[in-house]
MARMI-127970 format. One record per residue (C-alpha): residue number from 1; residue in three letters; x, y, z. Coordinates in nm, 3 decimals. Layout:
% MARMI-127970
+-----+-----+---------+---------+---------+
!   n ! res !      px !      py !      pz !
+-----+-----+---------+---------+---------+
! NUM ! Ala !       X !       Y !       Z !
...
+-----+-----+---------+---------+---------+
END
This chain:
% MARMI-127970
+-----+-----+---------+---------+---------+
!   n ! res !      px !      py !      pz !
+-----+-----+---------+---------+---------+
!   1 ! Met !  18.402 !   7.596 !  10.547 !
!   2 ! Leu !  18.262 !   7.634 !  10.217 !
!   3 ! Gln !  18.279 !   7.952 !  10.044 !
!   4 ! Phe !  18.069 !   8.127 !   9.776 !
!   5 ! Lys !  18.181 !   8.441 !   9.558 !
!   6 ! Pro !  18.076 !   8.666 !   9.296 !
!   7 ! Leu !  17.985 !   8.489 !   8.967 !
!   8 ! Val !  17.939 !   8.108 !   8.891 !
!   9 ! Ala !  17.818 !   7.953 !   8.553 !
!  10 ! Cys !  17.739 !   7.599 !   8.538 !
!  11 ! Pro !  17.640 !   7.368 !   8.219 !
!  12 ! Ser !  17.269 !   7.319 !   8.160 !
!  13 ! Ser !  17.159 !   6.930 !   8.034 !
!  14 ! Gly !  17.003 !   7.071 !   7.720 !
!  15 ! Thr !  17.124 !   7.233 !   7.413 !
!  16 ! Gly !  16.905 !   7.558 !   7.399 !
!  17 ! Ser !  17.032 !   7.853 !   7.169 !
!  18 ! Ala !  17.362 !   7.738 !   7.160 !
!  19 ! Gly !  17.353 !   7.468 !   6.864 !
!  20 ! Ala !  17.375 !   7.115 !   6.864 !
!  21 ! Gly !  17.675 !   6.947 !   7.008 !
!  22 ! Arg !  17.741 !   7.240 !   7.207 !
!  23 ! Leu !  17.658 !   7.301 !   7.596 !
!  24 ! Pro !  17.515 !   7.638 !   7.684 !
!  25 ! Ile !  17.588 !   7.807 !   8.041 !
!  26 ! Lys !  17.317 !   7.912 !   8.317 !
!  27 ! Arg !  17.485 !   8.136 !   8.525 !
!  28 ! Phe !  17.370 !   8.119 !   8.943 !
!  29 ! His !  17.482 !   8.345 !   9.237 !
!  30 ! Gly !  17.807 !   8.302 !   9.363 !
!  31 ! Arg !  18.157 !   8.101 !   9.242 !
!  32 ! Phe !  18.236 !   7.791 !   9.404 !
!  33 ! Thr !  18.565 !   7.761 !   9.559 !
!  34 ! Ser !  18.659 !   7.461 !   9.769 !
!  35 ! Ser !  19.022 !   7.338 !   9.870 !
!  36 ! Gly !  19.119 !   7.216 !   9.512 !
!  37 ! Ala !  19.212 !   7.438 !   9.211 !
!  38 ! Pro !  19.013 !   7.739 !   9.170 !
!  39 ! Pro !  18.701 !   7.804 !   8.962 !
!  40 ! Ile !  18.731 !   7.795 !   8.553 !
!  41 ! Arg !  18.636 !   8.191 !   8.473 !
!  42 ! Ile !  18.397 !   8.257 !   8.206 !
!  43 ! Ala !  18.336 !   8.542 !   8.034 !
!  44 ! Ser !  17.996 !   8.627 !   7.952 !
!  45 ! Asn !  17.689 !   8.888 !   7.971 !
!  46 ! Asp !  17.342 !   8.817 !   8.016 !
!  47 ! Asn !  17.273 !   8.878 !   7.655 !
!  48 ! Asn !  17.557 !   8.623 !   7.514 !
!  49 ! Leu !  17.663 !   8.333 !   7.734 !
!  50 ! Thr !  17.999 !   8.192 !   7.666 !
!  51 ! Thr !  17.991 !   7.812 !   7.588 !
!  52 ! Phe !  18.207 !   7.478 !   7.517 !
!  53 ! Pro !  18.166 !   7.247 !   7.312 !
!  54 ! Arg !  18.082 !   6.864 !   7.452 !
!  55 ! Gly !  18.298 !   6.599 !   7.551 !
!  56 ! Thr !  18.609 !   6.890 !   7.510 !
!  57 ! Gly !  18.854 !   6.882 !   7.819 !
!  58 ! Ala !  18.731 !   7.269 !   7.938 !
!  59 ! His !  18.359 !   7.110 !   7.960 !
!  60 ! Arg !  18.472 !   6.791 !   8.119 !
!  61 ! Val !  18.629 !   7.039 !   8.431 !
!  62 ! Leu !  18.348 !   7.234 !   8.408 !
!  63 ! Lys !  18.080 !   6.991 !   8.480 !
!  64 ! Arg !  18.267 !   6.864 !   8.685 !
!  65 ! Arg !  18.328 !   7.162 !   8.914 !
!  66 ! Cys !  17.953 !   7.246 !   8.933 !
!  67 ! Arg !  17.805 !   6.900 !   8.994 !
!  68 ! Leu !  18.076 !   6.971 !   9.378 !
!  69 ! Ala !  17.883 !   7.276 !   9.356 !
!  70 ! Ser !  17.556 !   7.187 !   9.347 !
!  71 ! Leu !  17.580 !   6.915 !   9.660 !
!  72 ! Ala !  17.766 !   7.179 !   9.836 !
!  73 ! Leu !  17.475 !   7.403 !   9.795 !
!  74 ! Leu !  17.234 !   7.139 !   9.893 !
!  75 ! Val !  17.461 !   7.148 !  10.187 !
!  76 ! Leu !  17.500 !   7.497 !  10.300 !
!  77 ! Pro !  17.361 !   7.762 !   9.977 !
!  78 ! His !  17.471 !   8.094 !  10.155 !
!  79 ! Ala !  17.714 !   8.011 !  10.395 !
!  80 ! Glu !  17.996 !   8.187 !  10.398 !
!  81 ! Gln !  17.947 !   8.481 !  10.181 !
!  82 ! Ser !  18.092 !   8.862 !  10.072 !
!  83 ! Lys !  17.792 !   9.003 !  10.297 !
!  84 ! Pro !  17.800 !   8.815 !  10.689 !
!  85 ! Pro !  17.513 !   8.652 !  10.729 !
!  86 ! Trp !  17.355 !   8.773 !  11.012 !
!  87 ! Asp !  17.227 !   9.132 !  11.021 !
!  88 ! Leu !  17.292 !   9.352 !  11.295 !
!  89 ! Arg !  17.079 !   9.601 !  11.460 !
!  90 ! Ser !  17.136 !   9.829 !  11.703 !
!  91 ! Ala !  16.892 !   9.856 !  12.059 !
!  92 ! Gly !  17.077 !  10.142 !  12.158 !
!  93 ! Thr !  17.237 !   9.978 !  12.471 !
!  94 ! Ser !  17.552 !   9.805 !  12.609 !
!  95 ! Ala !  17.365 !   9.537 !  12.798 !
!  96 ! Ser !  17.463 !   9.195 !  12.752 !
!  97 ! Phe !  17.134 !   9.001 !  12.621 !
!  98 ! Arg !  17.099 !   8.621 !  12.746 !
!  99 ! Gly !  16.707 !   8.638 !  12.750 !
! 100 ! Leu !  16.518 !   8.627 !  12.392 !
! 101 ! Ser !  16.138 !   8.562 !  12.339 !
! 102 ! Val !  16.019 !   8.607 !  11.958 !
! 103 ! Val !  15.663 !   8.613 !  12.023 !
! 104 ! Asp !  15.567 !   8.661 !  11.618 !
! 105 ! Asp !  15.708 !   8.790 !  11.284 !
! 106 ! Leu !  15.735 !   9.116 !  11.436 !
! 107 ! Val !  15.721 !   9.127 !  11.812 !
! 108 ! Ile !  16.066 !   9.045 !  11.982 !
! 109 ! Trp !  16.177 !   9.055 !  12.350 !
! 110 ! Ala !  16.510 !   9.055 !  12.479 !
! 111 ! Ser !  16.674 !   9.061 !  12.841 !
! 112 ! Gly !  16.963 !   9.105 !  12.982 !
! 113 ! Thr !  17.271 !   9.300 !  13.269 !
! 114 ! Arg !  17.147 !   9.616 !  13.497 !
! 115 ! Gly !  16.775 !   9.520 !  13.472 !
! 116 ! Thr !  16.830 !   9.576 !  13.087 !
! 117 ! Val !  16.481 !   9.512 !  12.863 !
! 118 ! Val !  16.448 !   9.573 !  12.491 !
! 119 ! Arg !  16.160 !   9.519 !  12.256 !
! 120 ! Ser !  16.061 !   9.528 !  11.837 !
! 121 ! Thr !  15.723 !   9.581 !  11.682 !
! 122 ! Asp !  15.867 !   9.590 !  11.359 !
! 123 ! Gly !  16.048 !   9.296 !  11.306 !
! 124 ! Gly !  16.386 !   9.411 !  11.415 !
! 125 ! Thr !  16.464 !   9.695 !  11.231 !
! 126 ! Thr !  16.363 !   9.909 !  11.589 !
! 127 ! Trp !  16.423 !   9.864 !  11.944 !
! 128 ! Thr !  16.347 !  10.070 !  12.244 !
! 129 ! Ala !  16.543 !   9.991 !  12.591 !
! 130 ! Asp !  16.358 !  10.036 !  12.904 !
! 131 ! Thr !  16.499 !   9.955 !  13.230 !
! 132 ! Ile !  16.294 !   9.763 !  13.494 !
! 133 ! Pro !  16.240 !   9.947 !  13.812 !
! 134 ! Gly !  16.433 !   9.844 !  14.109 !
! 135 ! Ala !  16.693 !   9.594 !  13.884 !
! 136 ! Ser !  16.972 !   9.814 !  13.762 !
! 137 ! Arg !  17.205 !   9.555 !  13.955 !
! 138 ! Leu !  17.053 !   9.256 !  13.825 !
! 139 ! Asp !  17.043 !   8.989 !  13.576 !
! 140 ! Val !  16.756 !   8.961 !  13.386 !
! 141 ! Arg !  16.858 !   8.606 !  13.205 !
! 142 ! Ala !  16.528 !   8.477 !  13.087 !
! 143 ! Ile !  16.190 !   8.681 !  12.924 !
! 144 ! His !  15.918 !   8.575 !  12.769 !
! 145 ! Gly !  15.667 !   8.796 !  12.575 !
! 146 ! Arg !  15.294 !   8.695 !  12.487 !
! 147 ! Ser !  15.234 !   8.935 !  12.269 !
! 148 ! Gly !  15.343 !   9.366 !  12.155 !
! 149 ! Leu !  15.226 !   9.453 !  12.513 !
! 150 ! Val !  15.244 !   9.156 !  12.794 !
! 151 ! Ala !  15.535 !   9.004 !  12.883 !
! 152 ! His !  15.693 !   8.822 !  13.216 !
! 153 ! Ala !  16.082 !   8.876 !  13.325 !
! 154 ! Ala !  16.250 !   8.622 !  13.544 !
! 155 ! Ala !  16.586 !   8.796 !  13.724 !
! 156 ! Thr !  16.863 !   8.497 !  13.831 !
! 157 ! Ala !  16.821 !   8.657 !  14.193 !
! 158 ! Gly !  16.516 !   8.525 !  14.223 !
! 159 ! Arg !  16.247 !   8.786 !  14.063 !
! 160 ! Ile !  15.965 !   8.752 !  13.829 !
! 161 ! Trp !  15.829 !   9.094 !  13.651 !
! 162 ! Arg !  15.509 !   9.137 !  13.436 !
! 163 ! Thr !  15.402 !   9.415 !  13.206 !
! 164 ! Thr !  15.116 !   9.502 !  13.041 !
! 165 ! Asp !  15.187 !   9.786 !  12.830 !
! 166 ! Gly !  15.474 !   9.711 !  12.640 !
! 167 ! Gly !  15.739 !   9.744 !  12.916 !
! 168 ! Arg !  15.704 !  10.129 !  12.989 !
! 169 ! Thr !  15.582 !   9.938 !  13.394 !
! 170 ! Trp !  15.638 !   9.668 !  13.505 !
! 171 ! Ser !  15.516 !   9.509 !  13.814 !
! 172 ! Leu !  15.725 !   9.275 !  14.084 !
! 173 ! Arg !  15.506 !   8.954 !  14.076 !
! 174 ! Tyr !  15.700 !   8.710 !  14.289 !
! 175 ! Gln !  16.012 !   8.769 !  14.495 !
! 176 ! Ala !  16.207 !   8.464 !  14.678 !
! 177 ! Ala !  16.209 !   8.471 !  15.010 !
! 178 ! Asp !  16.542 !   8.232 !  15.012 !
! 179 ! Thr !  16.825 !   8.422 !  14.842 !
! 180 ! Ala !  16.980 !   8.085 !  14.717 !
! 181 ! Val !  16.724 !   8.130 !  14.457 !
! 182 ! Phe !  16.863 !   8.124 !  14.104 !
! 183 ! Leu !  16.650 !   8.115 !  13.865 !
! 184 ! Asp !  16.728 !   7.988 !  13.456 !
! 185 ! Ala !  16.403 !   8.045 !  13.215 !
! 186 ! Ile !  16.064 !   8.141 !  13.220 !
! 187 ! Val !  15.820 !   8.006 !  12.955 !
! 188 ! Phe !  15.434 !   8.018 !  12.919 !
! 189 ! Leu !  15.221 !   7.710 !  12.826 !
! 190 ! Asp !  14.903 !   7.950 !  12.760 !
! 191 ! Asp !  14.802 !   8.320 !  12.879 !
! 192 ! Arg !  14.748 !   8.169 !  13.182 !
! 193 ! Thr !  14.990 !   7.909 !  13.246 !
! 194 ! Gly !  15.329 !   7.975 !  13.308 !
! 195 ! Leu !  15.654 !   7.794 !  13.483 !
! 196 ! Ala !  15.957 !   7.888 !  13.557 !
! 197 ! Leu !  16.300 !   7.742 !  13.647 !
! 198 ! Gly !  16.559 !   7.794 !  13.918 !
! 199 ! Asp !  16.868 !   7.581 !  14.046 !
! 200 ! Pro !  16.770 !   7.246 !  14.261 !
! 201 ! Met !  16.703 !   7.317 !  14.650 !
! 202 ! Gly !  16.684 !   7.056 !  14.933 !
! 203 ! Gly !  16.768 !   6.803 !  14.631 !
! 204 ! Arg !  16.448 !   6.892 !  14.344 !
! 205 ! Phe !  16.472 !   7.189 !  14.062 !
! 206 ! Leu !  16.250 !   7.434 !  14.182 !
! 207 ! Ile !  15.988 !   7.479 !  13.983 !
! 208 ! Leu !  15.732 !   7.854 !  13.991 !
! 209 ! Val !  15.430 !   7.800 !  13.860 !
! 210 ! Thr !  15.148 !   8.067 !  13.805 !
! 211 ! Arg !  14.783 !   7.977 !  13.637 !
! 212 ! Asp !  14.667 !   8.347 !  13.673 !
! 213 ! Gly !  14.847 !   8.509 !  13.395 !
! 214 ! Gly !  15.159 !   8.539 !  13.608 !
! 215 ! Glu !  14.960 !   8.788 !  13.878 !
! 216 ! Ser !  15.100 !   8.545 !  14.105 !
! 217 ! Trp !  15.334 !   8.234 !  14.110 !
! 218 ! His !  15.377 !   7.943 !  14.343 !
! 219 ! Val !  15.630 !   7.665 !  14.438 !
! 220 ! Ala !  15.497 !   7.353 !  14.240 !
! 221 ! Pro !  15.450 !   7.061 !  14.476 !
! 222 ! Val !  15.745 !   6.835 !  14.558 !
! 223 ! Ala !  15.593 !   6.544 !  14.292 !
! 224 ! Ser !  15.594 !   6.836 !  14.016 !
! 225 ! Arg !  15.981 !   6.928 !  14.094 !
! 226 ! Pro !  16.200 !   6.690 !  13.942 !
! 227 ! Ala !  16.483 !   6.500 !  14.151 !
! 228 ! Ala !  16.817 !   6.631 !  14.067 !
! 229 ! Lys !  17.177 !   6.418 !  14.119 !
! 230 ! Glu !  17.457 !   6.536 !  14.302 !
! 231 ! Gly !  17.638 !   6.817 !  14.160 !
! 232 ! Glu !  17.335 !   6.860 !  13.902 !
! 233 ! Ala !  17.201 !   7.176 !  13.767 !
! 234 ! Ala !  17.030 !   7.387 !  13.527 !
! 235 ! Phe !  17.176 !   7.701 !  13.328 !
! 236 ! Ala !  17.076 !   8.030 !  13.283 !
! 237 ! Ala !  17.307 !   8.099 !  12.933 !
! 238 ! Ser !  17.016 !   8.161 !  12.731 !
! 239 ! Gly !  16.695 !   8.121 !  12.913 !
! 240 ! Thr !  16.599 !   7.819 !  12.688 !
! 241 ! Ser !  16.743 !   7.551 !  12.944 !
! 242 ! Leu !  16.315 !   7.497 !  13.001 !
! 243 ! Val !  16.095 !   7.526 !  12.675 !
! 244 ! Val !  15.755 !   7.416 !  12.607 !
! 245 ! Leu !  15.533 !   7.375 !  12.272 !
! 246 ! Gly !  15.159 !   7.419 !  12.308 !
! 247 ! Thr !  14.975 !   7.340 !  12.598 !
! 248 ! Arg !  15.126 !   7.015 !  12.763 !
! 249 ! His !  15.446 !   6.980 !  12.674 !
! 250 ! Ala !  15.761 !   7.033 !  12.821 !
! 251 ! Trp !  16.173 !   6.956 !  12.823 !
! 252 ! Leu !  16.429 !   7.075 !  13.073 !
! 253 ! Gly !  16.791 !   7.004 !  13.044 !
! 254 ! Thr !  17.051 !   6.975 !  13.300 !
! 255 ! Gly !  17.433 !   6.964 !  13.339 !
! 256 ! Gly !  17.670 !   6.966 !  13.562 !
! 257 ! Thr !  17.780 !   6.542 !  13.713 !
! 258 ! Val !  17.493 !   6.463 !  13.451 !
! 259 ! Ala !  17.364 !   6.613 !  13.098 !
! 260 ! Arg !  16.977 !   6.499 !  13.099 !
! 261 ! Val !  16.664 !   6.615 !  12.939 !
! 262 ! Phe !  16.321 !   6.574 !  13.147 !
! 263 ! Arg !  16.014 !   6.579 !  12.956 !
! 264 ! Ser !  15.663 !   6.654 !  13.017 !
! 265 ! Gly !  15.384 !   6.573 !  12.879 !
! 266 ! Asp !  15.116 !   6.730 !  13.127 !
! 267 ! Gly !  15.223 !   7.081 !  13.164 !
! 268 ! Gly !  15.476 !   7.041 !  13.389 !
! 269 ! Val !  15.284 !   6.766 !  13.658 !
! 270 ! Thr !  15.492 !   6.485 !  13.633 !
! 271 ! Trp !  15.823 !   6.451 !  13.485 !
! 272 ! Thr !  16.054 !   6.165 !  13.292 !
! 273 ! Val !  16.405 !   6.173 !  13.257 !
! 274 ! Thr !  16.680 !   6.055 !  13.005 !
! 275 ! Gly !  17.052 !   6.089 !  12.941 !
! 276 ! Ser !  17.112 !   6.325 !  12.686 !
! 277 ! Gly !  17.437 !   6.281 !  12.492 !
! 278 ! Leu !  17.618 !   6.567 !  12.572 !
! 279 ! Ala !  17.943 !   6.664 !  12.766 !
! 280 ! Asp !  17.894 !   6.607 !  13.169 !
! 281 ! Gly !  18.122 !   6.518 !  13.455 !
! 282 ! Ser !  18.167 !   6.859 !  13.558 !
! 283 ! Ala !  18.006 !   7.212 !  13.622 !
! 284 ! Ser !  18.090 !   7.373 !  13.305 !
! 285 ! Thr !  17.947 !   7.053 !  13.122 !
! 286 ! Gly !  17.577 !   7.027 !  13.042 !
! 287 ! Val !  17.264 !   7.032 !  12.824 !
! 288 ! Phe !  17.245 !   7.446 !  12.763 !
! 289 ! Ser !  16.977 !   7.462 !  12.553 !
! 290 ! Leu !  16.678 !   7.290 !  12.402 !
! 291 ! Ala !  16.456 !   7.352 !  12.054 !
! 292 ! Phe !  16.192 !   7.114 !  11.950 !
! 293 ! Ala !  16.052 !   7.188 !  11.572 !
! 294 ! Asp !  15.723 !   6.977 !  11.689 !
! 295 ! Thr !  15.627 !   6.748 !  11.972 !
! 296 ! Ala !  15.835 !   6.461 !  11.809 !
! 297 ! Arg !  16.182 !   6.616 !  11.666 !
! 298 ! Gly !  16.436 !   6.821 !  11.891 !
! 299 ! Val !  16.802 !   6.953 !  11.925 !
! 300 ! Ala !  16.998 !   7.004 !  12.255 !
! 301 ! Val !  17.317 !   7.196 !  12.272 !
! 302 ! Gly !  17.601 !   7.290 !  12.507 !
! 303 ! Gly !  17.914 !   7.133 !  12.573 !
! 304 ! Asp !  18.177 !   7.284 !  12.840 !
! 305 ! Tyr !  18.157 !   7.671 !  12.887 !
! 306 ! Gln !  18.546 !   7.654 !  13.016 !
! 307 ! Arg !  18.647 !   7.471 !  12.671 !
! 308 ! Pro !  18.452 !   7.673 !  12.471 !
! 309 ! Asp !  18.648 !   7.540 !  12.146 !
! 310 ! Ser !  18.615 !   7.149 !  12.191 !
! 311 ! Ala !  18.320 !   7.000 !  11.995 !
! 312 ! Thr !  18.295 !   6.692 !  12.165 !
! 313 ! Gly !  17.934 !   6.657 !  12.316 !
! 314 ! Thr !  17.815 !   6.952 !  12.214 !
! 315 ! Ala !  17.483 !   6.832 !  12.011 !
! 316 ! Ala !  17.190 !   6.567 !  12.024 !
! 317 ! Thr !  16.903 !   6.476 !  11.891 !
! 318 ! Thr !  16.578 !   6.321 !  11.924 !
! 319 ! Ala !  16.308 !   6.174 !  11.680 !
! 320 ! Asp !  16.031 !   6.065 !  11.969 !
! 321 ! Gly !  15.965 !   6.380 !  12.172 !
! 322 ! Gly !  16.310 !   6.341 !  12.432 !
! 323 ! Arg !  16.253 !   5.992 !  12.519 !
! 324 ! Thr !  16.570 !   5.886 !  12.332 !
! 325 ! Trp !  16.874 !   6.136 !  12.244 !
! 326 ! Ala !  17.144 !   6.028 !  11.980 !
! 327 ! Pro !  17.473 !   6.271 !  11.956 !
! 328 ! Ala !  17.544 !   6.402 !  11.619 !
! 329 ! Thr !  17.767 !   6.240 !  11.381 !
! 330 ! Ala !  17.954 !   6.610 !  11.314 !
! 331 ! Gly !  17.850 !   6.833 !  11.592 !
! 332 ! Pro !  17.897 !   7.257 !  11.624 !
! 333 ! Arg !  18.257 !   7.359 !  11.636 !
! 334 ! Gly !  18.238 !   7.440 !  12.044 !
! 335 ! Tyr !  18.065 !   7.493 !  12.280 !
! 336 ! Arg !  17.692 !   7.654 !  12.222 !
! 337 ! Ser !  17.417 !   7.828 !  12.433 !
! 338 ! Gly !  17.147 !   7.837 !  12.252 !
! 339 ! Val !  16.996 !   7.680 !  11.918 !
! 340 ! Ala !  16.700 !   7.721 !  11.773 !
! 341 ! Ala !  16.503 !   7.498 !  11.524 !
! 342 ! Gln !  16.191 !   7.503 !  11.264 !
! 343 ! Ile !  16.050 !   7.330 !  10.919 !
! 344 ! Ile !  16.164 !   7.556 !  10.646 !
! 345 ! Gly !  16.111 !   7.462 !  10.334 !
! 346 ! Gly !  16.078 !   7.084 !  10.377 !
! 347 ! Arg !  16.399 !   7.085 !  10.619 !
! 348 ! Leu !  16.477 !   7.059 !  10.961 !
! 349 ! Val !  16.642 !   7.353 !  10.986 !
! 350 ! Ala !  16.882 !   7.413 !  11.310 !
! 351 ! Ile !  17.122 !   7.720 !  11.385 !
! 352 ! Ala !  17.335 !   7.704 !  11.753 !
! 353 ! Val !  17.476 !   7.962 !  11.886 !
! 354 ! Gly !  17.823 !   8.036 !  12.111 !
! 355 ! Thr !  18.091 !   8.287 !  12.215 !
! 356 ! Ser !  18.304 !   8.125 !  11.969 !
! 357 ! Gly !  18.039 !   8.155 !  11.660 !
! 358 ! Ser !  17.764 !   8.032 !  11.508 !
! 359 ! Asp !  17.660 !   7.685 !  11.356 !
! 360 ! Val !  17.364 !   7.565 !  11.071 !
! 361 ! Ser !  17.227 !   7.205 !  11.044 !
! 362 ! Leu !  17.010 !   7.137 !  10.747 !
! 363 ! Asp !  16.959 !   6.751 !  10.863 !
! 364 ! Gly !  16.766 !   6.831 !  11.265 !
! 365 ! Gly !  17.112 !   6.858 !  11.412 !
! 366 ! Arg !  17.264 !   6.577 !  11.263 !
! 367 ! Thr !  17.554 !   6.732 !  11.160 !
! 368 ! Trp !  17.624 !   7.045 !  11.141 !
! 369 ! Ser !  17.854 !   7.344 !  10.972 !
! 370 ! Pro !  18.027 !   7.638 !  11.104 !
! 371 ! Leu !  17.858 !   7.949 !  10.982 !
! 372 ! Asp !  17.990 !   8.243 !  11.151 !
! 373 ! Val !  18.212 !   8.398 !  11.398 !
! 374 ! Thr !  17.990 !   8.631 !  11.599 !
! 375 ! Ala !  17.941 !   8.491 !  11.956 !
! 376 ! Phe !  17.590 !   8.524 !  12.028 !
! 377 ! Asn !  17.402 !   8.421 !  12.401 !
! 378 ! Ser !  17.109 !   8.292 !  12.250 !
! 379 ! Ile !  16.850 !   8.247 !  11.941 !
! 380 ! Gln !  16.482 !   8.191 !  11.805 !
! 381 ! Phe !  16.326 !   8.183 !  11.526 !
! 382 ! Ala !  16.018 !   8.328 !  11.450 !
! 383 ! Pro !  15.721 !   8.163 !  11.224 !
! 384 ! Gly !  15.838 !   8.297 !  10.902 !
! 385 ! Gly !  16.152 !   8.165 !  10.957 !
! 386 ! Val !  16.361 !   8.451 !  11.032 !
! 387 ! Ala !  16.639 !   8.359 !  11.328 !
! 388 ! Phe !  16.667 !   8.646 !  11.611 !
! 389 ! Ala !  17.019 !   8.601 !  11.798 !
! 390 ! Val !  17.157 !   8.840 !  12.078 !
! 391 ! Gly !  17.462 !   8.825 !  12.243 !
! 392 ! Gly !  17.715 !   9.057 !  12.480 !
! 393 ! Gln !  17.692 !   9.454 !  12.423 !
! 394 ! Gly !  17.396 !   9.490 !  12.318 !
! 395 ! Arg !  17.473 !   9.322 !  12.009 !
! 396 ! Ile !  17.103 !   9.168 !  11.814 !
! 397 ! Ala !  17.080 !   9.062 !  11.453 !
! 398 ! Arg !  16.832 !   8.830 !  11.205 !
! 399 ! Leu !  16.942 !   8.617 !  10.966 !
! 400 ! Asp !  16.686 !   8.493 !  10.678 !
! 401 ! Ala !  16.692 !   8.089 !  10.735 !
! 402 ! Thr !  16.495 !   8.079 !  10.445 !
! 403 ! Arg !  16.767 !   8.155 !  10.250 !
! 404 ! Leu !  17.016 !   7.871 !  10.376 !
! 405 ! Thr !  16.840 !   7.571 !  10.213 !
! 406 ! Pro !  16.627 !   7.542 !   9.872 !
! 407 ! Pro !  16.281 !   7.369 !   9.912 !
! 408 ! Lys !  16.343 !   7.017 !   9.977 !
+-----+-----+---------+---------+---------+
END
């Protein structure tokens, strides 16, 4: 794991004020360490930097180590620092969060156990917590916010609520008559059109549709409900087994006996399916989360939640809108329940979270590096590049992902 500690100095290419034949030293934040010899310590201050004559042994060693440091900085410039990467916040509740919806740079919603919903309107600095009436014994694992006032929340027990006043009041908009209904995710393509995903019933995934802003919900026609294989289901670990982008594109990840990704280009009216490349074969394996940076490039994460430290089949990527998927060449350290992806500084940055920590990829999900060991369930990016993550025991955190990589 890469480490960066206070004080590092590297040679620059010019002679500068150090004089001809001497190598000036250019300081930058952090001291690079690796499994090799410790770095050279340089006594210096802002006005009098120590220099080494060109061609000396000290100069050659320093230059070589700084080249290694530069390579590491391109991979993960702020990975392990003395300050933890995640800025933990308090929402004043011990509920376990899995639902997360980042509306914009200021408005964030999260939901979880005991019918708890929290909201921030100042970029995650402060939070207010409420309980949906009648849901104190329910797990609200999915939420979708449209603004600081409007949000839709779904409990695994087949219920959907809506608020139009920032969570002060909630109205029950859907309650399944069949107690076997298990809802996994809820998303909206625009202010009026939304989809909710449930585990298969009668051999097909349950898809609920609203076309009036959540006022009413109905089961989608059979032709719009993807057929499931025996033992195939969706996961409600982060509310992101169903994701959308724009008003037409939707993706649905599955697991169990098979781990597949369904894609739709018409707002969920029709679906096509392909393999994901993630772990499958048992009820605890599969695709747990999907994220798309644009309509072509996406990332899928998952694995086996019964084997949280297994790195087998934990991530895959697509470059053609989900038509095909390729396993990561170096995946996250273990099972991951949530992933977020966004173009930052010209790079496709992805962060995956799970019970054993978080990992980051700076190449669109092909290779991953450890980020932190704090457990989270779900993660999403704000437009400005700040990532928000939620987890158990009321855990909420944010991370400025723009600091993870220099511009490409």
